[in-house]
PATITI-791465 format. One record per residue (C-alpha): residue in one letter; x, y, z. Coordinates in steps of 0.2 Angstrom, whole numbers, padded with zeros to 4 digits, always signed. Each point is the difference from the previous one (the first is absolute). Example, Ala and Ser with C-alpha at 12.3 -4.5 7.8 and 13.67 -1.06 7.14 Angstrom:
# PATITI-791465
a+0062-0022+0039/s+0006+0017-0003/
***
This chain:
# PATITI-791465
x-0097+0042+0134/x+0012-0007-0011/x+0000-0001-0019/x+0013-0002-0013/x+0017+0007+0003/x+0002+0017-0009/x+0017-0004-0006/x-0006-0014-0010/x-0004+0011-0014/x+0016+0010+0000/x+0010-0016-0001/x-0011-0007-0015/x+0001+0016-0008/x+0020+0001+0001/x+0003-0014-0011/x-0013+0003-0013/x+0005+0018-0004/x+0005+0005-0017/x+0017+0007+0004/x+0004-0016+0010/x-0004-0011-0016/x+0009+0011-0011/x+0016+0000+0010/x+0000-0020-0001/x+0005+0001-0018/x+0013+0015+0001/x+0014-0011+0009/x+0011-0010-0010/x+0001-0019+0002/x+0013-0007+0011/x+0009-0009-0015/x+0003+0017-0008/x+0006+0008+0015/x+0011-0015+0004/x+0008+0002-0017/x+0002+0019+0002/x+0009-0004+0016/x+0012-0012-0007/x+0004+0013-0014/x+0004+0013+0012/x+0013-0011+0010/x+0010-0003-0016/x+0002+0018-0003/x-0003+0016+0008/x-0017+0007+0001/x-0004+0015-0011/x-0007+0016+0007/x-0018+0002-0001/x-0007+0012-0014/x-0011+0014+0006/x-0018-0003-0003/x-0013+0013+0005/x-0014-0013+0000/x+0008-0010+0015/x+0000+0004+0018/x+0017+0010+0005/x+0003+0002-0019/x+0005-0019+0000/x+0016+0002+0009/x-0004-0010+0016/x-0003-0018-0006/x+0000-0016+0009/x+0004-0014-0013/x-0004-0014+0011/x-0018+0005+0003/x-0002+0010-0016/x-0006+0016+0008/x+0004+0018-0002/x+0000+0013+0015/x-0003+0017+0002/x+0016+0004+0011/x+0017-0009+0005/x-0007+0000+0018/x-0016-0009-0005/x+0010-0012-0010/x+0013-0004+0014/x-0016-0002+0012/x-0006-0013-0013/x+0016-0009+0001/x-0003-0003+0019/x-0017-0008-0003/x-0005-0018+0003/x-0007-0001-0019/x+0016+0006-0007/x+0011-0012+0010/x-0011-0015-0005/x+0001+0005-0018/x+0019+0002+0002/x+0002-0018+0007/x-0011-0006-0014/x+0009+0008-0013/x+0018-0004+0006/x-0004-0019+0000/x+0010-0011-0012/x-0016-0007-0007/x-0008+0010-0014/x-0018+0003+0002/x-0012-0008-0011/x-0004+0006-0017/x-0011-0002-0015/x+0011-0014-0007/x-0002-0010+0016/x-0019+0002+0000/x+0000-0006-0018/x+0009-0015+0004/x-0010-0004+0015/x-0016+0002-0011/x+0007-0013-0013/x+0003+0014-0014/x+0018-0002-0001/x+0011-0011-0010/x-0004-0019+0002/x+0013-0009+0010/x-0002-0017-0008/x+0016-0007+0007/x+0016-0006-0010/x-0002-0005-0019/x-0001-0019-0002/x+0009-0007-0015/x-0011-0008-0012/x+0006-0016-0010/
***
């Protein structure tokens, strides 16, 4: 009577789809978004240029999530989502996210720290 669950195939296909894998590389890294947020706090944000290739001509943008939206209402609905609030909290923390320099230092590829120089006699 039983058999496998029919939804199992759908769930597996959802994560291996080509568009999902491609979207993984289109988002800016946390450190780049964090740096751009710090720049906009010091000065006023510039108006966005019109770009025909982006949704909504590139006018409706969420800086924290690095996403463009088609209309103002869709962007405002995005501001109410759990994903945006989590990202907002992550980007507003005082601690900067990890960057490539931190990864190089952790791997031992940075400048060596041999301690203070000793005087030789």
